[in-house]
Backbone as CSV, one residue per row, in Angstrom:
resi,resn,N_x,N_y,N_z,CA_x,CA_y,CA_z,C_x,C_y,C_z
1,MET,1.261,-1.581,-0.254,-0.200,-0.128,0.020,1.219,1.081,0.477
2,HIS,0.487,2.068,-0.355,1.273,3.621,-0.954,0.283,5.035,-0.537
3,ILE,0.804,5.541,-0.222,0.098,6.797,0.886,0.486,8.169,0.280
4,HIS,-0.090,8.777,-0.623,0.139,10.020,-1.829,0.849,11.120,-0.956
5,GLY,1.534,11.232,-0.881,1.627,13.102,0.672,2.546,12.981,2.036
6,TYR,2.419,11.670,2.241,3.010,11.467,3.365,4.052,9.996,3.063
7,ASN,4.885,10.066,4.553,5.705,9.067,4.801,5.019,8.449,6.082
8,PHE,5.095,7.380,6.579,4.977,6.713,7.985,5.258,5.763,8.273
9,HIS,5.057,5.427,9.874,5.588,4.524,10.440,5.001,2.948,9.949
10,VAL,5.999,2.131,9.676,5.423,0.768,9.856,5.655,0.453,10.809
11,LEU,4.231,0.428,12.120,4.862,-0.701,13.255,4.712,-2.595,12.905
12,ALA,4.459,-3.037,11.931,4.278,-4.423,12.208,3.329,-5.058,11.098
13,GLN,3.478,-6.300,10.860,3.301,-6.993,9.785,2.773,-8.151,9.928
14,ASP,1.859,-8.723,9.346,1.647,-9.960,9.612,1.299,-10.869,8.439
15,PHE,0.910,-12.041,8.730,0.134,-13.228,7.673,-1.785,-13.002,8.837
16,GLY,-2.421,-13.392,8.295,-3.639,-13.852,9.003,-4.207,-12.821,9.002
17,ILE,-5.166,-12.413,10.237,-6.260,-11.480,10.425,-5.865,-10.988,11.843
18,TYR,-5.675,-9.799,11.588,-5.309,-8.742,12.984,-6.080,-8.866,13.818
19,ASN,-5.486,-9.308,15.170,-5.951,-9.712,16.955,-5.693,-8.125,17.816
20,PRO,-6.888,-8.086,17.637,-6.193,-6.195,18.275,-5.689,-6.745,19.726
21,ILE,-5.686,-7.751,20.615,-5.075,-8.157,21.536,-3.973,-8.563,21.540
22,LEU,-3.773,-9.583,21.138,-2.290,-10.253,20.662,-1.231,-9.601,20.151
23,ASP,-1.885,-8.586,18.793,-0.840,-8.933,17.486,-0.108,-7.055,18.315
24,LYS,-0.624,-6.222,19.142,-0.194,-5.324,19.183,0.976,-5.548,20.096
25,ALA,1.467,-6.534,20.962,2.981,-7.298,21.653,3.854,-7.294,20.246
26,LYS,3.464,-7.610,18.902,4.226,-7.508,17.908,5.087,-5.988,17.317
27,TYR,4.126,-4.799,17.805,4.069,-3.536,17.552,5.354,-3.326,17.882
28,ASN,6.486,-2.607,16.026,7.958,-2.475,17.242,7.607,-0.448,17.409
29,LEU,7.408,0.181,18.662,7.563,1.867,18.956,8.646,2.194,19.257
30,VAL,9.884,1.277,19.067,10.930,2.055,19.445,11.634,3.063,18.359
31,ASN,11.673,2.142,17.180,12.831,2.249,16.070,11.814,2.038,14.577
32,PRO,10.740,2.668,14.619,9.621,1.724,12.939,10.664,2.364,12.200
33,GLN,10.615,1.581,11.330,11.283,1.979,9.566,9.376,2.269,8.666
34,ILE,10.735,3.953,8.225,9.859,5.220,7.740,9.695,4.545,6.502
35,SER,8.622,4.821,5.710,8.333,4.714,4.651,7.193,5.349,4.131
36,THR,7.151,5.013,2.430,6.322,5.541,2.117,4.863,4.323,1.682
37,THR,5.715,3.504,1.581,4.724,2.047,0.746,5.769,1.561,1.652
38,VAL,4.299,0.059,1.717,4.539,-1.145,3.069,3.863,-2.101,2.005
39,PRO,4.733,-3.027,2.464,4.361,-4.346,1.956,3.198,-4.849,2.682
40,VAL,2.229,-5.974,1.814,0.950,-6.090,2.939,0.975,-8.000,2.645
41,PRO,1.433,-8.568,3.783,1.300,-9.586,3.090,0.260,-10.536,2.330
42,PRO,0.229,-11.685,1.534,-0.958,-12.054,1.340,-2.425,-12.679,1.997
43,GLY,-3.104,-12.143,2.514,-4.231,-12.745,3.451,-3.835,-12.332,4.714
44,GLY,-2.612,-11.441,4.751,-2.612,-10.232,6.054,-2.821,-8.730,6.326
45,TRP,-2.113,-8.007,6.983,-2.010,-7.010,7.573,-0.852,-5.760,8.346
46,ALA,-1.146,-5.073,7.811,-0.157,-3.954,8.456,-0.643,-3.157,9.452
47,ALA,-0.058,-1.779,9.346,-0.289,-1.262,11.039,1.040,-0.436,10.177
48,ILE,0.626,1.022,10.319,1.497,2.301,10.006,1.028,3.006,11.145
49,ARG,1.428,3.917,11.038,1.309,5.912,11.601,1.804,6.988,11.448
50,PHE,0.802,7.400,11.525,1.872,8.916,10.220,0.592,10.019,11.049
51,GLN,1.043,11.259,11.404,0.275,12.678,11.157,0.137,12.699,10.962
52,ALA,-1.271,12.980,10.123,-2.419,13.802,9.129,-2.403,15.446,9.284
53,ASN,-0.679,15.761,9.134,-0.835,17.287,9.030,-0.805,17.869,7.387
54,ASN,-0.368,17.389,6.359,-0.506,17.902,5.422,-1.920,17.433,4.642
55,PRO,-2.226,18.959,4.938,-4.072,19.055,4.055,-4.183,18.969,2.326
56,GLY,-5.332,18.465,1.664,-5.601,17.789,0.902,-6.162,16.560,0.464
57,ALA,-6.107,16.288,-0.771,-6.860,14.980,-0.542,-5.959,14.010,-1.178
58,TRP,-5.742,13.279,-0.543,-4.158,12.219,-0.716,-4.724,10.858,-1.039
59,PHE,-4.473,10.507,-2.178,-4.466,9.074,-2.999,-4.377,8.077,-1.230
60,VAL,-4.727,6.854,-1.923,-4.397,5.912,-1.257,-4.732,4.286,-2.223
61,HIS,-3.071,3.666,-2.155,-3.274,2.757,-3.217,-2.685,1.270,-3.022
62,CYS,-3.363,0.038,-3.417,-2.163,-0.735,-4.141,-1.282,-0.592,-4.827
63,HIS,0.472,-1.419,-4.861,0.503,-1.446,-6.130,0.483,-2.559,-7.077
64,VAL,-0.062,-3.150,-7.056,0.075,-4.053,-7.804,-1.849,-3.661,-8.464
65,ASP,-1.711,-3.282,-10.226,-2.684,-2.731,-10.642,-4.113,-3.525,-10.311
66,ASP,-4.216,-4.852,-10.324,-5.090,-5.547,-10.189,-6.274,-4.989,-9.335
67,HIS,-5.294,-5.065,-8.491,-6.013,-5.345,-7.054,-6.798,-3.666,-7.013
68,ASN,-6.319,-2.746,-7.592,-7.390,-1.194,-7.753,-8.623,-1.295,-8.431
69,VAL,-8.592,-2.168,-9.769,-9.651,-2.493,-10.013,-10.639,-3.478,-9.327
70,TRP,-9.842,-4.165,-8.627,-10.599,-4.509,-6.719,-11.737,-3.384,-6.191
71,GLY,-10.763,-3.050,-6.472,-10.887,-1.860,-4.938,-9.928,-0.991,-3.790
72,LEU,-8.834,-1.719,-4.165,-8.115,-0.823,-3.069,-7.176,-0.591,-3.159
73,THR,-8.578,1.376,-3.272,-8.014,2.865,-2.930,-9.209,3.202,-1.874
74,THR,-8.206,4.172,-2.066,-9.144,5.198,-0.669,-9.030,6.206,-1.559
75,VAL,-9.176,7.309,-0.825,-8.917,8.853,-0.536,-8.721,9.308,1.049
76,PHE,-7.813,9.874,1.503,-7.828,10.715,2.622,-7.926,11.867,2.804
77,LEU,-9.436,13.118,2.845,-9.351,13.617,3.188,-8.465,14.920,4.766
78,VAL,-7.991,15.298,4.445,-7.096,16.277,5.425,-7.052,17.196,5.256
79,GLU,-8.316,18.120,6.590,-8.078,19.845,6.999,-7.530,20.286,6.974
80,ASN,-7.977,21.368,6.886,-6.233,22.661,7.522,-6.189,22.125,8.890
81,GLY,-5.434,22.303,9.629,-4.743,22.342,10.630,-4.789,23.490,11.405
82,PRO,-4.262,24.011,12.964,-4.411,24.979,13.056,-3.427,26.128,13.018
83,THR,-2.435,25.988,12.074,-1.179,26.361,12.515,-1.199,26.428,10.394
84,PRO,-0.912,28.363,10.665,0.032,28.154,9.014,0.577,26.977,7.946
85,SER,1.107,26.819,8.981,2.227,25.413,7.816,1.613,24.154,8.211
86,THR,0.553,23.952,8.141,-0.437,22.813,8.401,-1.842,23.135,7.733
87,SER,-1.967,24.610,7.079,-3.073,25.034,6.407,-3.117,25.169,4.821
88,LEU,-3.571,24.954,3.967,-3.823,25.114,2.717,-4.438,27.264,2.595
89,LEU,-3.178,27.502,1.218,-3.396,29.071,1.237,-4.800,28.782,0.403
90,PRO,-5.560,29.893,0.419,-6.506,30.138,-0.195,-6.844,30.426,-1.600
91,PRO,-7.145,30.104,-2.518,-6.956,30.789,-4.186,-7.080,31.905,-4.399
92,PRO,-5.777,32.000,-5.529,-5.460,33.728,-5.612,-6.755,34.432,-6.301
93,ALA,-7.090,35.422,-6.144,-8.464,36.357,-6.324,-8.466,35.684,-7.649
94,ASP,-7.501,36.101,-8.844,-7.538,35.714,-10.408,-7.131,34.855,-10.586
95,LEU,-7.806,33.640,-10.125,-7.605,32.166,-10.400,-9.172,32.076,-11.118
96,PRO,-8.740,31.413,-12.224,-10.617,31.721,-13.139,-10.811,30.068,-12.823
97,LYS,-12.487,30.566,-12.659,-13.689,29.841,-12.487,-14.044,28.557,-13.402
98,CYS,-13.901,27.462,-12.436,-14.528,26.230,-14.007,-15.738,26.556,-14.638
């Protein structure tokens, strides 16, 4: 899986169905790998962590093209944050209308 617009920490990956009680023990919270893409094992799961501080509409998708046709895509809508560095600037006054 790949998220546009962000780097993220890969906390854990494994085969099978994610168990929220048992699998949290597998998380690497000390020095997790930083990436823009995470391989998800066949029939498995991956846990990532990132801070959604880059406003906009960001495409999330699988890098296996057939999977995208099957629906392994989504969009994260990230709203403006509380600071100028986490907010989009307004459009210029002379921007043509659609």
